[in-house]
C-alpha positions as CSV (number, residue, x, y, z in Angstrom):
1,X,-4.2,-30.9,-3.7
2,X,-4.0,-27.5,-1.6
3,X,-5.8,-26.7,1.4
4,X,-6.5,-23.2,-0.1
5,X,-9.2,-22.2,-2.8
6,X,-6.9,-22.1,-6.3
7,X,-8.0,-21.7,-9.5
8,X,-8.5,-19.6,-12.9
9,X,-11.0,-16.6,-12.6
10,X,-12.8,-15.8,-15.8
11,X,-13.6,-12.1,-15.7
12,X,-17.0,-11.4,-17.1
13,X,-16.2,-7.7,-17.8
14,X,-13.6,-6.1,-19.9
15,X,-11.7,-4.6,-17.6
16,X,-8.9,-7.1,-16.9
17,X,-5.8,-6.3,-18.6
18,X,-3.6,-9.5,-19.1
19,X,-2.3,-12.1,-21.2
20,X,-4.3,-14.9,-19.9
21,X,-7.1,-15.1,-17.0
22,X,-5.6,-14.5,-13.9
23,X,-4.9,-17.5,-11.2
24,X,-6.1,-16.9,-7.6
25,X,-4.2,-18.6,-5.0
26,X,-6.5,-18.1,-1.9
27,X,-10.4,-17.4,-1.5
28,X,-9.4,-13.9,-0.6
29,X,-7.8,-13.3,-4.0
30,X,-10.8,-14.7,-5.5
31,X,-13.1,-12.3,-3.6
32,X,-10.8,-9.3,-4.5
33,X,-10.9,-10.5,-8.2
34,X,-14.6,-10.5,-8.3
35,X,-14.8,-7.2,-6.8
36,X,-12.4,-5.9,-9.3
37,X,-14.4,-7.2,-12.0
38,X,-17.8,-5.9,-10.8
39,X,-17.0,-2.5,-8.9
40,X,-18.2,0.1,-11.4
41,X,-15.7,2.3,-10.1
42,X,-12.6,-0.2,-11.3
43,X,-11.3,1.1,-14.5
44,X,-8.8,-1.6,-15.1
45,X,-7.1,-4.5,-13.1
46,X,-4.5,-6.8,-13.4
47,X,-3.1,-9.9,-11.7
48,X,0.8,-10.3,-11.0
49,X,1.6,-7.8,-13.7
50,X,4.3,-5.6,-12.1
51,X,7.5,-7.2,-11.0
52,X,9.1,-4.9,-8.5
53,X,13.2,-5.8,-7.8
54,X,14.2,-6.0,-4.2
55,X,17.6,-7.1,-2.3
56,X,16.4,-9.7,0.2
57,X,18.1,-8.9,3.9
58,X,18.2,-12.6,4.1
59,X,21.1,-13.4,1.4
60,X,21.7,-9.8,0.3
61,X,20.8,-10.9,-3.4
62,X,18.3,-9.3,-5.7
63,X,14.9,-10.8,-6.2
64,X,11.7,-10.4,-8.0
65,X,8.6,-9.3,-6.2
66,X,5.3,-10.2,-8.2
67,X,2.8,-7.8,-6.7
68,X,-0.6,-9.5,-6.4
69,X,-2.6,-6.8,-8.3
70,X,-2.6,-3.6,-10.1
71,X,-6.0,-1.5,-9.9
72,X,-6.9,1.8,-11.4
73,X,-9.7,3.0,-9.6
74,X,-12.0,6.3,-10.4
75,X,-12.1,8.1,-7.3
76,X,-14.2,11.4,-8.0
77,X,-13.0,13.1,-11.1
78,X,-9.4,11.2,-10.9
79,X,-8.3,8.0,-11.4
80,X,-6.0,6.3,-8.7
81,X,-3.5,3.5,-9.5
82,X,-2.8,1.0,-6.6
83,X,-0.3,-1.7,-6.3
84,X,-2.5,-4.3,-4.2
85,X,-1.0,-7.1,-2.2
86,X,-3.4,-9.4,-0.2
87,X,-2.0,-11.1,3.0
88,X,-3.4,-12.4,6.3
89,X,-3.3,-9.6,8.7
90,X,-1.0,-12.1,11.0
91,X,1.7,-12.0,8.0
92,X,1.8,-8.2,8.3
93,X,3.1,-7.9,12.0
94,X,6.1,-9.0,13.3
95,X,5.9,-12.3,14.5
96,X,5.5,-13.4,18.2
97,X,7.0,-15.9,20.4
98,X,3.8,-17.0,22.4
99,X,2.3,-20.1,23.9
100,X,3.8,-23.4,22.7
101,X,5.0,-22.2,19.3
102,X,7.9,-24.5,18.0
103,X,11.1,-22.5,17.6
104,X,11.0,-23.4,13.9
105,X,7.8,-21.8,13.3
106,X,9.3,-18.7,14.9
107,X,12.2,-18.7,12.8
108,X,10.2,-19.3,9.6
109,X,7.4,-16.7,10.2
110,X,10.3,-14.3,11.4
111,X,12.1,-14.8,8.0
112,X,9.0,-14.5,5.9
113,X,8.3,-11.2,7.6
114,X,11.8,-10.1,7.0
115,X,11.3,-10.9,3.5
116,X,8.1,-9.3,3.1
117,X,9.1,-6.1,4.7
118,X,11.9,-5.8,2.0
119,X,9.5,-6.4,-0.8
120,X,6.8,-3.9,0.8
121,X,9.5,-1.2,1.0
122,X,10.6,-1.9,-2.4
123,X,7.2,-1.8,-3.9
124,X,6.4,1.5,-2.1
125,X,9.6,3.3,-3.5
126,X,8.3,1.8,-7.0
127,X,4.8,3.3,-6.3
128,X,6.3,6.8,-5.3
129,X,8.5,7.3,-8.3
130,X,5.4,6.2,-10.6
131,X,2.4,7.8,-9.2
132,X,0.9,4.7,-7.6
133,X,-0.3,4.0,-4.0
134,X,1.0,0.7,-2.1
135,X,-2.0,-1.0,-0.4
136,X,-1.8,-4.3,1.6
137,X,-5.1,-5.8,2.2
138,X,-6.2,-8.2,5.1
139,X,-9.2,-9.9,6.3
140,X,-10.1,-6.7,7.8
141,X,-10.5,-5.2,4.2
142,X,-11.9,-8.3,2.5
143,X,-14.6,-9.3,5.0
C-alpha cells in the first residue's frame, strides 16, 4: 500500500503515444494525464517515453533519467514540444534546515535536490539540442 494515489490511466482520446496505458504515481500526475487527454490543444502526449542520460554528482556515474511526460501542444499556428517533470515545489528548491528537522532528513533532501538538479540540467541540454522546452510543474501550476 502506498500513501500516494497510483494506478493505470486509460486515455479516452487517441492522443496518447505509448506502448501501454500510462502509470501515474501521484494524484498530480493523474490530474496532468487527464489535462493532456482532454485539452484540445494537446496534439500528442506520452509518459516516461524519453530517457535522458546524466551524470550524478553524488557518485560521478552515468544514470538514466526517465522524464515524466512528453507533450506536443498547439500554440497558435505552431506546435511546441515539451518535456514535463511533475514535482512538489519543496523538491525544486534547495532544502533548508529549519525547525526540528532531523539531520538524516536534511541530508536525504539535499542529496535528492543535487541529483534532481543534475537531471534537470541534462534535460535542458537534451531539449536545447532537439527543439524542445523543459518545464517543471508544481502544485502552483496544477491547482
